[in-house]
N, C-alpha and C positions, 0 to 999 in steps of 0.2 A: 330118868328119863326113861319110859318103857319104849323098847323098840317098836315102829312100826309094824300092825298085822296087813295093812294094803297100801298099795301106793296113792297118793292123791292124784288127781284128775286135772289135765289141760284147762286152763282158764282164758284160753287165745279165743277170740269172738269169732266167729265165720267172718274171714277175711272177704269174703263176697259181698257181706254188709256192711263193711269199712265205705264213708262217705265218699263218694267219685271226686277226685282233686286232678288237676289239672299240671301235670309234671314237665318241665322242661330238661332235658337231658345235657349238661354239659362235657363232652367227650365221645369220642364214638368208636372208644376202643373193644376187647371184648365181655367186661364187665357188665357195658354199657346195653350189648347185644342180648348176654344170658339177664339183666333185669328187664329190661323190656319184654322179653318173651314169657319169664316168670309172670308179672304183673298182670300182664292180659292176660294171661292161659287163669288166672287164678284171684282175681279182684276186678273192680269195674273202675280202675284207676285210668285217667285219661293221658297217654301220652302224648302230647299237642305239638310237642316245638322240641327242636335240637338245636345244637350251638356248637361251631365248630373254627379252627385258625381261618377257614379260609370256605368259599361258598361253595366249592368244587364239593370240597368233601363231608359237607352239611347236604346238600343235595344229594351226593348219593347215600347219604347214611337214610336219609330222610325217605327216599323213592325205597329203599331196601327194606325200610320197617312201616312203610304206610304213614309215615307222621306229617302233618298237615303243613306246619311253618317249620322252614330249615332257613336261619341265621349266620351268617359267616365269620361272625366274630362273637365272642365269646360276651363282650359288653353287650353286644346288641341284644343278644339270649336275656342277659340279666334284666333288662330294660323292656320287656315283655310284659306289660300289664295285665297281658290275659291269665298268666301264670301265677299258682297256688305255692306251686314249690321247685327249688332246682335240686336236682341230682347231682353232682361234682362225682364224675368216673374218670378222671384224668389221672396221670401218675402221680406218685407219691408228693416228689418235689415242687408239684405243683397247686399241691390242696389250698396249703396257707393263701395265695394269691389268689385263687378260686372262689374260694371260700370269701375271701376279704369281698370280692368284686362283688357276689351276690348280696352278702349283707348289706352291704355300704348302698345297693341299690333297694332295700328294704325289702330283700326276699326271703323266704324261710328254706331251709337248706338241709338234704341229705348228702352226708361227703362218705367217701369210701374209707374205708381203714385203711391203714391208722390217719385218723384225723390229720397229721401234721408229723413233718421231722424230727420235732422235739416238744419238749412239754412247752420254751417258751412260748413258742409258736400257737400250740394249741390251747395255753393260757390266752394268748391274744385274742382268738377268734370266739372265744365262748364269754371271753369278756366285753367285747362287742355285741354279740347276740344278746346276751343277757341286758346291756345297756339300751338296746334299740327293742326288746320284748321280742325278739323275733326267734321261733322256733330254730334247733340246731342239734343235728344227730350223728353221728358216727355210726356208719354202715359195716358194723360189725353181724352178720345177720346172724350167727350160731345164738346170740342170744334174744330172737325174738322167734325163736321154732318153740312149739310145743314142747319137747323134751326139756327145753331149760327151761323155761316155768315150771313142767313137775318136778324138776333136779330142783330149782330154788325153794321150792315147797318142803321138799324134804330137808334140804339144808336147815331154812328157817325153823322146822321141829325141833331140830336139836339132838334127832334119832342116831346123827354119826356120832355125836359128842365132840369132844374136843378136836380137829382136825390135825395132824401129826406132821402129814405130808400128801406133796400131791406129785404123780409121776406124768409127766406128760414128754409129748417128742410129735414131731412134725416132720416128712420129707416128702417130696415129690421128685422127677424125672423134668430138667427142664432141656430144649436142642439149643445150640448155640448160641444161635438168633434171637432168642429170647431175650428181650427187654430186661429180665432179672439177672443178666453178666452186663449189664453194663452200668458202669460207676454214676454215670452223668443221669443216671435215672434212677438213684437211690437206690439201685439194685443188691442181692444177696438176700438171703434167706431170712433174715430178723423181721423187714417190715410185711412182706409177701405171708408168709409161710408162720414167722414165730408169734406174730400179733395173738393170733388163735391161743396156744399155750401158755403166752405170758397175759392174756385178757384174763384166761382161767385162773392163774396162780396169783393173781392181785386182786380178782375176786373174793378168793376164798383167804390172802393171805394180807392184803393191803402190801402197800410199797415194801418191801423186803429192807431190812436192816442193812444187811449185809450180801455181797455176789462175789461170789470166784465163778471162774470158765476159762474157757483154751477155745480159739477158732481154729481155720487152717483157710489159709486164702486161695482162691483161685485164681490160676493164670488170668484172668479177666481182668484183675483186680478186686473183686469183691470178695469177701466171706466165701466160702463154696460150702462150709460145715461151722456147725460152732453147737458148745452144752457149756450149761451155767448149773450152777444150784444158787437157791435164793433162800434167805434165813429171815425169820421174825424176828423180834425180842426175844421172844420166848428161847428162841433156836430150831421151832419147827420149820421143817423144808418143803423146798418145791425144785423139781427138776426139769430140766428143758432140754431138749437137742434137737435141733433141725440139719436139715440137710439138702442142697439141691441136687444130689447125686444117684438118687434113687426113691421110689418108691417103699415107705414104712408103713407098717401099723395105723401109724397117725392115731395112736392110743393114750389113755387115761387113767388115773387109778386115782382117787380122792380118800384116805387111808383117816380114818375118825380111833377114838378111844373105844366108840359105839358100833363103829360099825364102817363098810367102806362100799364104795359105788365103783366098776368096773364097767367100762361101756364095750358094747358088743361089736360095735365097728369104730368107723372114726369118731372121735367124739365130736365134732365141730361139726357136722353133718347128722340129716334125718338119720336115724337109726335105734335099735334097741340099747339098754344097758340095763343093768343088774343092782339092785343093793341087797348087801350080805351085812347081818350081823357079825359083831367080831368074831365069835367062834363056827362061823358060817353054818349055823344052824337054823337061821332063815334066810331065806333068800327070797327076795321080790323082786320079778321082772317087768321093766317098762316096753311093751312090743310096739314098733313103730317101723314100719318099710323104709328101706336106708334108702338113700336120695342123694341128690348132689345140687347145684344151687339152682337148676329150674323147680325141683320140688322145695325149693326153701325160701328163697329171696323174695318172692311174694309176703312174706308175714311180716318183714319191716315196708315193706309200702304200703300195706294196711294199719302197720302201727302208726307210722306217720302220719297218713291221714286221719285218721282215731285223732290222734293227738292235737295236730294243728286245726281242725276242724272243733275241738274243745277247747280251741283258746290257750292250751297249753305251749310252752315255750321249751321243753322238752320231755322226751319220754323215761317211763320208768321200769324199759325193758333194755337200754341202753345208758344210763345218768349220764351228763356231763362228767359228773366227778371223778365215776370210772372210768372212763377216756384219759380223763387228765392222771389219774393215777397209772393207768398202763402206761401212757406216753411217760411219767416220771422213770417208771422202771425201765422199759426201753433206756434211757438214758444214762441208767446205772448201767444196764448190761453194755453199754456201747463206752462208756468209758471205760468201763473194765476193762473190756476185749483191746481200746484202741481204735474203735471202728468210726 
């Protein structure tokens, strides 16, 4: 296989040209705020309704974001026939119940990552969506970004050869009052941070054949940090470390027999990367302005709108089988680390 002479370009359509759907927001936390701001700034999506556990909370959120309809219960929201899709933005341990509530009401759903707490929950949700012919996707926004469309084309071209190892890590700092330190809300680094590197590992390696690792428990009762090594049937390896105790580079490298991908900034966010031939004699750079949630969440909103408008029940950007593979891998990690 001849090494690439230039990088492919992104095939992501203009988000402003995506059909405008009416969205209902289930949950009123931080990620719901970010999603609304990003979608409104960069797409024509209509944030039409919000649902919360009580009317006061729904009214306050609706007023803050100038949302027309405020539902005082999640059940009321999903039964709103004016809506095209529900965005589930509640904490992880409520995803299964809230997605099932929306699906049973006949609603298309985009659910925050991870889709569920374990593979059986996710598989149940996928089975119901497929049976009912409804759209369902996990909002792991990294895979909707232009840089990952380019990266996907590079991998598909075979220019990297056989992928032998993937090195990943992700660390952030959180204050002690953050929900990530609460065991009752499925806290710890694995679901909030680890889903990014684990999803990359399973995308490139599949579900691992072996997992080894270790963790350090925090005084709050959740793991404070953990590291794992995954291997496939051939012994190719993927590494992942994640911590709640401080900001790390959040970087990654994909090493193949033909070439290597190195990220210039956080691998899961908008930003640059480079592709190097094995001996380093050829270097191709993908240039993109670094960004965070506001600069990227709108891509998933636009893709969901395009898919639903086209009558699709899932998206190729984050296929349901890819989500199920990640959930199965998370189960293996939790089993190895006794989480």
